[in-house]
N, C-alpha and C positions, 0 to 999 in steps of 0.2 A: 576476464572482461565479460560483463553481462550484456545481453541483447534484450532491451526492455521494449515490449510492444506498446507504443503509445496508441491509445484508442483512436486518435485522429490522424497521426502521421505514419503509423505502422512501426515495424521493428527498428529501433535505433540503438546506437552505442550508449552505454551508461554514462559516458563523459558528457553527453548532452543534458543530463538530468542532475537535479540536486535532491538529496535524500531528505524526507520530511518526517520520518519517524513512523511509529505504528499507526495503522489505519483503524478506523471505527472507534475512536476515542470520543465519547460524547461529552460536550461541555456540561458542567454541573447545572442542574435545574435551578438551584438557588445558591449561587456562589457566596453570597453574604452570610449564609448559615454555616459555611465550612470553617472548622477550626484550622490552625496552622498545619497540623499533621495531615488532615484530610486534603488540604490544598496542596501540600507538598507531594502527597501520593498522586494526586491528579496531574501535577506538572511533571514529575520525575520518574514515577514507577511505571514500568512497562513490562510486558511479557517478554520472555527470553527463551522461546521454545527451541528444541532441536527437531525441526521439521517444518511443515507448512506455516507460513507467516504472512499476514497482510500488511503491506507498507504503503506509505504515501510518497510519491515522487513528483517533482516539478520539472516539466520539460522546458528548462531554461533556454536552451539553444534551438528550440523548435517552436511549437505552437504556444508556449508559455502558459500551459494549462496543467492543473493538478490531476493525477490519476492514482488509483489504488492498484497496486501490483501484488500478485500472489507469487511468493518465492519460497523455496525450500532452503532453510538455513543450514542444512547439512551439506548438500551438494550444489547449492546456488542455482538450481534449476528454476527458471521462471515459467509458471504455468498459465499466466493470463493477466489481463488488466482490464479495468473499467474506469470510467470517469468517477471521480470522488463522490461518494454518497449514492452511487447507483445500486449497491447491494445493501441488504439489511445489516444492522449493526452486529448481529450475531454471526455474520460471515456469509460468504457467497453461496454456500451450500444450504443455507437456511431459508431460501426464498428466491423468487425469480428476480432477475436483474431488470431494472426499469429503464435501462439505456439501450438504444439501438446500436451503440458503438461498442458494446461489450465484446471483449476478446476472450472467449472461453475455449481455448484450444491449446494444445501443446506448442510451446514456442522454443525453437532451438536456442540454446545458450551455451557459452563456452565454459560456464561454471568454474570448477577448479578451486585451488587453494588461494587464500588471500593472505 
């Protein structure tokens, strides 16, 4: 079970959240110019790293807000969260967070196997 730090509600059980996919995926600047292959890549192709990964989560049973969560895909350790869009698209280590609600600290998580 993951303990996800909601930027507004604090640490909560993952059962309160709904997964929203990879974070920091920019909408195409000119979607009309994309061919079918490029559009399919935008919709379906995502990173699949073994290590740190930025994800979007929706706090469905809480404040009903979206947040970006940093999680290690190897050991499921959650390292922080921010409101969606608070960090630059290149990732949270590429610039300052613009949110006063940023959670940039180690968060205990039960991790484990899934």
